[in-house]
C-alpha positions, 0 to 999 in steps of 0.5 A, a space after each residue: 560757874 563764872 562769878 562776874 557777869 557781862 551784860 550782852 545782847 539777850 539774857 543777862 547771865 551770871 548776875 545776882 538777879 540770875 542767882 536769885 532766879 535759880 533760888 526760886 525755881 531750883 529743886 532736885 531734878 531741875 538743879 540736876 539737869 541745869 548742872 549737867 547742861 553746864 557740865 556737858 555743853 560748851 559754854 557760850 555767851 547768851 545761852 549759858 547758863 540756861 534759864 530753866 529746864 523745859 518739859 513741854 510746849 503747846 500754843 503760846 506756853 512753855 512748861 518746865 519740869 515742875 509744871 510752871 507755865 510761861 507765856 513765850 514772847 520770845 520763842 527764838 522767832 520760830 513760833 508764829 503758829 504756836 508750839 505743837 501746832 496740830 495742823 502742822 504736826 499732822 502734815 509732818 507725820 504724814 510726810 515722815 511715813 512716806 519720805 523723811 529724807 531726800 538725797 541732795 541730787 534728787 528733788 521731791 514734791 514738797 520741796 518743789 511745792 514750797 519753792 513755788 509757793 514762796 515764789 508766788 508770795 514774792 513780788 515781781 521776778 523773785 522766783 528763784 529759791 534755794 533752801 538751807 538748814 538754817 538762816 545763817 546758811 541762807 545769808 551765806 548763800 546770799 553773800 556768795 550770789 551777790 559776789 557772782 552777780 556784781 563781780 564785787 566782794 564788798 558789803 555794807 551792813 549796819 552796826 549792831 546787826 545780826 545775820 547769823 553766827 558763822 564766820 561769814 555771817 558775823 563778818 557781815 554782821 555788826 554785833 561785837 559779841 560775835 566778832 570778839 576774839 575771832 581775829 581776821 574776818 571776811 574782808 570788804 565789809 563796811 558798816 553804817 549806823 542803823 536808822 534809829 528814831 529814839 537813840 540814834 546817832 543822826 537826827 533824822 532818817 534822811 541822814 542815815 540814807 545819805 550816809 549809805 550813799 556817801 559810803 557807797 560813793 567813797 568806798 567804791 566796789 560795793 556789791 551788796 547792802 544787807 539789812 533787816 527790814 525791821 531790826 528784830 532784836 530791839 524793834 527798830 522800824 524805819 519809815 517807808 520814805 527811808 526804805 524807798 530812798 535806800 532802794 533808789 540808792 542801791 539801784 542807782 549804784 548797782 548795789 544788790 539790796 539783800 533783806 534779812 527777814 529771817 526772824 520777822 517774816 510770815 506774819 510777824 509784822 502783820 504782813 507776810 513779809 516786812 518789806 511789803 509795808 514799804 512798797 519796795 522789792 529787794 534783790 535777795 530775801 533771806 528767810 528762816 526760823 518760822 519757816 520750819 513752824 517751830 518743828 524743823 530747822 528750815 531756811 531759804 534764799 529767794 532772788 530774781 530770775 536774772 540772777 540764776 547765773 551760777 550753775 557751776 558754783 555750789 552756793 549751798 550744797 547742804 545735805 538737808 537742802 530739800 528736806 521734805 519734812 521741813 518743806 511739809 512743815 513750811 507748807 502747813 505753816 503757810 496754809 495755817 496762816 491763810 486758813 486762820 486769817 492770821 494776818 488780819 488778826 495780827 493787824 487787829 492785835 497791833 492796834 490793841 497793843 499800840 493803845 495799851 502800851 502807849 497808855 502804859 508809857 504815859 503812866 510809867 516814867 521808866 518807859 522812854 519809847 514804845 515801838 512796834 508792828 504787828 506782834 513785834 514790840 519793843 519797850 525801851 527803858 530809860 532812867 531819865 526821859 530827857 537824857 535817855 540813859 539806858 535802864 539796864 538793871 531795871 530791865 533785868 529786874 522787870 524780866 525776872 519779875 515777869 518770869 516769876 509771874 509766867 511771862 517770858 521775853 527777851 531783853 535786847 541792847 541791855 534795856 529794850 523789852 522785846 515782845 514777840 508772842 505767837 500769832 495765835 495768841 488770844 486777846 485774853 492771853 494778851 490782856 493777861 501778859 500785859 497785866 503781868 508786864 504792867 505790874 512788873 514795871 509799875 510795882 518793881 521790888 
């Protein structure tokens, strides 16, 4: 076990607080599994060591070996329709009995149905789809396609952005945690500051768009701009004016706009896709995570009809490309969202969360900023509201206090409590979760 600790995006590992957490939860069986996990799995930042050992999940809850239940407000963004959703599982089981796998040179009914469904949900001519086994792969396909469409290999992205963990994806991404020690990466990537309204480097959002155009003009040969519509990790929410200006800039300069909605699509922000809030149409959309309904790894790239220009290039070529089980899960997830009117529910939940969290901010000096859409919220903790110095140790204390009380979430950028519960959460469960959070923030040990 490494004794020192380094604060990174995600969980704070190897800290004294983590050791205190282990002292609280460990018994013989839990300790054995954690030790064997550490023994056999290759260690890596942000997932080693594990927080606990899970035995079951259902709805919004994770259950560990000792029967402790956690309300999961993180879920790696796959749990929009909740864990073990019976509606989805029944569809997947039925598909498993008929066609559990489809070789790549064949198609199948669920794959065609899902491609058609996604195209039908998209605006304008975004009618062409490719599936992949994970979001990182969808990003890789998008970067390849952008080169073919534009004849240019250069890409602009945000600092601190995350688009996957493969070499091409970390080249396009902006998080140092994934790039350090990797040596030369994909050439031609330029990074710009993300539009942040609370602790940003520029004073106003127009300046961020101006800088994007400045880099496009100065660098030349830019083929694509890739960005999360709303940054999931610490919940950065640009304005409609910003995204509309970005769309104009990309169109004017012949730059493809690639929107990465892998963690935030399918109702998370109160719309099926986050870009619907902004009245823009991207050139390529990357989807994943929740697409597989928390059961099957599933991702997709959706693009314009005019970009169907690569019949002699293997953009993906993945063994599980048209995975019938993943497609069945995705179709069931979309049906469930429609039948349960979850988008309407999330809009109501957003208003409730905004009122409650703003009230909490007024009463808690530790909270510098609250921002959110739908059921995606970030609470930024600072030691001083005037200087906005990050309250990193305090965020860690709050996270473990909430875990002890049965609420699990992620800490991002060291000081942002990121809350993204399943969309099926009830108002009573939201009340309970916010009560746990309030107690941890106002009455820290």
